[in-house]
C-alpha positions, 0 to 999 in steps of 0.5 A, spaced: 568 462 545 567 469 541 566 465 534 561 461 538 556 467 540 557 470 533 554 463 530 548 463 535 546 470 533 547 469 526 542 463 527 537 467 530 538 473 525 536 467 520 531 464 524 528 471 525 529 473 517 526 466 515 520 468 519 519 474 516 520 472 509 514 466 511 509 472 514 511 476 508 509 470 503 502 468 507 500 476 507 501 476 499 498 469 498 492 472 502 492 479 498 493 475 491 489 469 492 484 470 497 478 465 494 483 460 492 486 459 499 480 460 503 476 455 499 470 460 498 467 461 491 468 467 487 463 472 489 458 473 483 460 479 477 457 485 479 454 489 474 458 495 471 455 502 473 456 507 468 456 515 470 450 518 468 452 525 468 458 529 466 463 530 471 467 536 468 465 541 472 467 537 478 473 536 475 475 543 474 474 545 481 478 539 484 484 541 479 483 549 481 483 547 488 489 543 488 492 548 484 491 554 489 493 549 495 500 548 492 500 556 490 498 557 498 504 552 500 509 553 495 509 561 494 515 565 497 514 569 504 515 576 504 519 575 511 526 578 511 
């Protein structure tokens, strides 16, 4: 009797595993090939946009702010 119930549990787990694998495979296919699976034409290519200004100052500000945030979080406390 115990062997029969364990076989039923195993078949339920196998079924649930197959369902999970099937759902993951479907999600991956929809993410990788949406135009092919949904029978839609690919959207027209958009022209590339180039940045017209120098962003060096903004990058420096971001790096400094991240550094200050890390310093504030990681510094040792003065409590004893």
